[in-house]
N, C-alpha and C positions, 0 to 999 in steps of 0.2 A: 573503431569502439572501445578498445581498452582504455584508448588514452581519454576520452570522453569520460567514462566511468570513474577511473580518478580525479578528472576535474570535479566531478562531483561531490564524489563520497570515497574515502579508502578501503570504508567497511564493506562496500560491495565485493571486496575480496575476500572471502573468508578465512584465508591463509595471513592476510594483516590483521583483521581484527582481532584473531586467533593469537597474535604476538603482540598486539597493542593493548587489548584489552581483552585477554582472557576469560575473565569472569562473565562478559558479556551483559555487564550492569549499566543501565540506561544513567549516564553522570556528565561530569562535564567532558568526556573524553568525545562527545558525539558531536559537538561544535567546534572543539578543540583543535581539532584533526583536518578539518574542512572550512574553507574560507568563505564559501558560500553559506555552512550552517552558522556560523561566526556573526555573519552580516546581517542574517535573519533571526536571531536571538538578542541583537539590537534594535531589528524594526519593529517586528513584531509587535512588542511589550508597549511601544510606543502607539503604534496603531491603533491596538485594542483599548488603549487606556483613552484617547480620543475619540473613540466609537465609530472609526471605519472598520469595515469589513474586507475580507482579502480572499482573493482565489488565487491559488498559487497551480501551476502547471507543470505537470513532468513527462519526460519521452520514457523514463523506465519506472516500472512498478516495484523495481527492489529500492530506488532511493526513496519512495514514497512509502514503503515499508520501514525504511530509518526516519522518515520525517515522524511517522506516526510515533516511535520510540520517544525522538525530539520533544514532539509535542505534547506528550503524555509526561514527560520527565516536567517540563517546563509549567503543565498546567492549565492547558489552553484546552480548550471544547473545540473539537473541529469534525468535519464529516470528509468522509472519502467515497472517489467515484470513478472507477476504472472499467476496464472491459468487462470484467467479471461481475459487475454489477448488473440486476434485473431490472425489467421496464419498471417492474413494480416499484422498484425501491428506490429508482430514479426519480420517481415522481414524489416520493416519500420526501426524500432527502431535499428536494427543490423547495418541497411545502416548507420543510423544516428549517431552512435558511433563510426564506423568503419570510417568514412569517414576524410580525411585529416581537419587540423584545426578544428576540431567538437568543438563546445562549452560545450558540456557536457563531462565534468569530473567524474563522478560516476553515475554508473548502479547498481539499486536494482534491485536482484532478488529470487525469492524462490528456494529454493533448488530443490525441486521436478520439478518445472516447467521449470527454467533455467538450470538444471543439464546435460540436452541430448540435441543435435542437433545444437547447438549455436558454433558460429566461434566469438571470440572476443579476437584476436590476438591483436587489438591493447590497450588492457590492460596489464600493468605489474603488477600492486596489487592485491591482492586476500584478501581479511578479511571474515572469517566465524564468522559471529557474534552470532550463537547458534550452537552447534552441534547436528547432528543427532545421532540417535539411532545405524542406519546402517553407519557403516565408510565408507563402499564404495559410498553410497553418497554424502559425502564431498568428498571425493577422484574424483568422476567426476565432481564435480561442479569446484573445483582446476583446472580440465583439459581446463576449457574452455577458459584459457589465456595461455597454453600450446599447441596452436595450430600449424597448417605449417603456416609459416610467421612471428613468433614472433622472434624478433632480440634483444629484449631487456631481460635484466634479470627481471625474475620473484621473487617477493616474498608475501608469504602467511602467513597471521596472523590469529591466532585462538583466540576466544575472552572469556576468561575465567572467572565466578567470583569465586574467592577464599572462599575454606570452604565453600560450596552449594553442591547441586543436581547435577551442572554442571560436578564437580569434579568427580563425581561416574560414570556419562555418559559417559565421556571422557576415564573413566577407564574400563568402561564396552568395547567401540567400540576398544580401542588398545587389550584387551583381545581376542575381535574377531577376528582383524588384528592377533596375534599372531597364533591362531589357524589357520587362513589361511594362513600365513607361514608354519607352522608346518605338516598341513595336505595337501593340496594343491600344496602351492610352491616345497614342497621338493620331488613331485613329478615328475617336470620339469625337470628332468636332461635327458641328451641325452649319445650317445656313446663318445660326445667327452670330455665328463668330467672325470676326472680321480678319482679314488680312494681317493686320499686324498683330492681333491676337494669336495667331499660328504662327507667324514669325518667332513671335516671343517666348512662345511657347517650347517652340523646335530648337530656340536657342540654348534654354534653360537644361531640355533635356540633355542636349549634345555638349555641352560643359562637360569636364575631367574633375570629377568629385573626388577623385584618388588621394589628390594631395590634399589633407587638410594643413592647419594649423601645426607647428611641430612644438609650441609650447602647450597646446592643451592635450595633444597626445601624452606630454610628456606628465601632465597633470591626472590622467587617466591612471597610468600609471601607480599614484602615489595612495597609500593606505588612507582611506576616507576613516577622519576622527569622527567623534561625536557631534560636533559641531556643525561641521559640513552635511553631517548626516540628518540634521534635526533642518538645515535651511531647504536640503532635498525634499525633505517629507511633508513639511508645514504648509497647510492651506489656508489657515490663519493666524495672524498675529499671535491670540492668545495661547495658542498650538505650542509658543514655542516655549511657555511658562511650564507646560505640562513635561514636553519632554527634557528640559531640564532637571525636573523634578526626578522623573525616570532615571537619568543617569543618574543621581547622586543616590540612590538607592539602590542601583547595579553595581556601581562601585565600591561600595560597602558590601554587597552581597559579593561581589569577586573577590575582593580580597578575604572575605572567608575559606571561601573553596580553596584560595590560592595558600594560605597556610594551613590550611586541613590537610592539601597534600604534598606539604614539605617544602614550598615556595618561601624564598627567604626577600625581606624588603619589602617595601609599599607598593614596588612595580610590578601590577599585573601582569603576565604575558598569558593573553587569551587564546593565542594560536600555540599547538605544541614545538618546543624548540627543538633543535638536533641533539641535545645533551638527554634529552627525556625518552627518546626512539631504542627500541631494542637495540641488541650491537649488531643484530644483521642487517639492520638497515643504515648503520655507520660505516659499515666495512666498503671496500671498494676491489679486493681482492677476487672480483671476478673469474671465472675459467677461461683460460685465453682462447681464442677462436683458432682451432685446427681445418686449414684449406683442405690439407689430403683426405679428412671425413668424408670431405661432402665430394671430392673425387672420386670416390671409392664407392659411397655407400649414397650417391644424390643428398635430394633435399627432406629425405623420409629416416625413421629411425631404426630401420633393419636393414642388413645387408640382402643383397640380390641373391636368391637362390638360383644357381647352376643347375639349366635346364638342358637335358641330353633329348635334341630333336630328332636323333636317330631311331631311340626308341619308341618313337610315334606310331600308332598303327596306320596301316596304308589305308588308301577307300577302301579298297575291296576287302579288308579285314573288317572294317568299320561297318560296313552292309551287312556283310556277315553276323557281326556282333549281333544286326537286331533280331536275328532268329536263332541265334546260337548261344543256349544259355553256359555254356562252358567258357564264354570268351574272358572272362574276367579271371578263374582260374589260368587258363593257358598263358594271359601275360603275364600273371605272378609268376610262374614255371620261368619264364624268359628271362626273367630277372631275376633268378635263382633263388627267391622267395620260395615260402610254404607254399602249396595246392588248396590250402583252405580257403573256402570262399571268405572274400573280404566284409561282407555284411557281419558273417559270424564271427570273425578273428575280430574285427571292431568291438562288436559287441562283449565278447570276451575280454578285452581287454578294458571295457569301461567297466566291469563288472569287478576284475581284479584291483583295479586304482580303486573302485569304491570300498571293496571290503579291507584293502589296505589302511584307506582312510578312515573307515569306520561310519562314512557319512551316508545317507541315503541315497537313492540315484536320483538327477534330478530330472524334470519333463524338458522337454523340448522350449525353447524361449530362453529370455536373457533372463537370469537370475539376479536378486535383488542382495547387494554386498552389504553388511551389517556395519554398522557406524563406529563401531569399537569404542563406544564410550563418548565419542567426538560432540561437542556441544552442539545444540540442534539449529537449523540454519535460520536465517529472518525470514520470514514467509508473511502471506496475506493473512491479517487477522481473521480470525473467525468471527461470526456476528456476536457471540457471547463471549466471556471471558469464564477463566474457570474456576471454581466454586474458592479453592485454595493456591489459585494463582495470582500475580500481582494485577493489581487493578489499572487499567490504564485509562480510568476515567479521573479527572482531577478531585480533592476531596471536598470541596465547595459543592460541585455539581452532584458527588457521590450521595453526600450528608443531606441537601436537596431531592435527590431521586428516591432514599431509604427513606424520608420522610412521606413523600405521595405515593409508595408503595404499600407503608404501612396502614394507611387513611382507608385505599381501596381494600385491603386485605382485611381490615376491621368491618367494613362495611358487608363484604360478605360474612365472616363468621358472625355477625351481630345480627342476619335475617332471621325470621322465623315466622311461624303460622298459628295462630290460634285453633285450639279445637274448639271444634262445634259441638260439641257435648259440655264440655266442663269450660269454661270461660278462664280458670285460672290455669289451664294446663296449656301448652305448646308444642311445639316441635321446631327442632334447629334444623333450618333447611341444609346447612353444610356438615352436617351430622357426618350423612355417609361420605363426605368429600376428604374426610381428615388423613386418611391412611390410606396407603394402597389393599385391595383386598387379598386374601392367601391364598395364593398359588392350590395349594393341595385342597383348599374348600373350591376354590373357583378355576381349573384347568383349562377351561375352555376362554375363559376372560383374556389370557395372557396369547391364546391363538388369535383371537381377535383384534385386538388391541394391541398396535405395534409400537406404541410411545405413551407408554402411563406414567400417569402424573398425578398428585394429591397436593392439597393443600400445605401437609407439613413438608413437600418438598418444595414446594413456591415458598413458603416461609423463611425455609433454609438459605435459597436463593435469593431473598429479598436483603438478609444480612449477611449476603456476601458481595463479592466484587462480580457476579455472574453476569448481572444484567447493564447490556451497555446504552439501551434506550427504551422508552416507554413503551414502543412495539412489542419489543420482544415480550416485556412483563405481559401486556395484553394478552398475545398470542399463548403463552402458557394457560392461561386463563378460559381461553376458548378452546384451546386443547384438552384440557379436563372436560368441560362440559361437552363436548362434542364425544368422548369418549364414552360418557355416559347414555350417551341417546344411541350409540352405536350399539352397546351391548343389551340397553332396556328398550323393552317394547314403546311406539310410540302411546300415550293417555297412562303410563305408568307414573306412579307417584315420584320415580327416580327421573325420568322425563321430564317431568313438569315441575320438578327444583333446578333443573338444571338449566331450563329455560327462564324461570324467575331469577336465578342467581346471574347469569349471563347479564341478563337485561340491568340488573340493581350494579355489576363492576362495570359496563361498559359505561353507563350513564355518570358512575364517581368518578371516571376517567377524562370522560368528555368535560366535565365538572372544572378537576382540577387542572387538566392539561389541555385546552382548547385545540381541536383539529390535531392533535398528538405532539404537540409541544408544549416541550416545561417552561411555564411561565419565569420571569427574571427572578433573580434570586431575592431582590428585596420586599416582590409580592407574594414572595409564596407562604398559604399559611401555615402554621405549624400543627 
């Protein structure tokens, strides 16, 4: 398992990332330390520029976390689905990805959670980031793009680290598929197949396919340059011109960050070099192996405690202890220890140690250790960003989302109701929703309402990196109006205003984002 992790990305190991990228910033190191990420850094811009939609399947959610950081760093719009995704969120993601003019070009999926029950026919490129021991899991994942309604040519790419454990995993998977063909598929003959067909098929199954072309195997070990990659990716001749233009743009971009990090010359090293690694990874002075330790202590990390079996109670003494309350004290006296009951003695020891350390006694159970100021680990992204935290949405999409949110906000702000008695007078419906009520004036409000929210809070979130999707923005308005209906009686003025405003807000969102999906960037109205 550890070898599989290092083949995918070394930042899976926290100690490695702390040594190589101690600030944990999303920068060029995300792809420079991993051959797979470096290849994707060249593939994805070309696929997006030519209008191809990509599904990337993973075995490990930790790798998906790092991939999210990489995609955000490069400005790709993506969706993610894994085992923690709820059923309603799954259907919403499928709708967003399959929608016409969807802004999402990449879909991250875990092989086990996203391999069944999904229809992603709008995608035409499947990337198996790391292979499964069970080959049918990968085959089921590939079938997500081969669905009814697929009209494009589907390309499938499998990323394998050369001369690594992944080659053994792939070889084992192919062996299993070969057995499947010989045992299962060979039994699917029907009466329509002739004897010659059966003989030819069986001969093809029994041929030894292990010995391939040596020259082809040597070519596989070579690094793929941009021209070879373009030949592999292109599906139409005009795409080669687009790929060449992307290569020129990336060459200039790479030269900029190469000089920025102190690189010399015009040759850019896209993969990290040995001289750039921390000193700890350049030394070979590992501690020598001591065979005496294993002979003395075994495979564990502690010495074995000597046990005196003569001091063990006999069967009769053990039976008597079931009814004799003084048994433990007698055993202590036999060993020459004080006769104080063990339970009381142990409790006293804990009290003394607590007094000496100045700490409060802990309850039974495992205690959590302090982080000690360490940088936080990479984890599953929350559904929204922090208001003051980094923005995981690309600047182009953030600008588009903010423009849409402001239009919806202004729609709610501009809603009013005319006074029946005075035609020139009117009442702004959002007036009571602008700020939260004072807790001293309405103490029961904060008892009944678990998640208070106001127009002022929503406005702050609009102009921050908080919202990641249209649905999160919609949910905040729904929550605000639902809070009003919960606290106020049905038929009251506030209750009716909440119904009216929610109808206006949802109608405006549906108008700007049909089906909950943002329109393409060039069609968004200011």
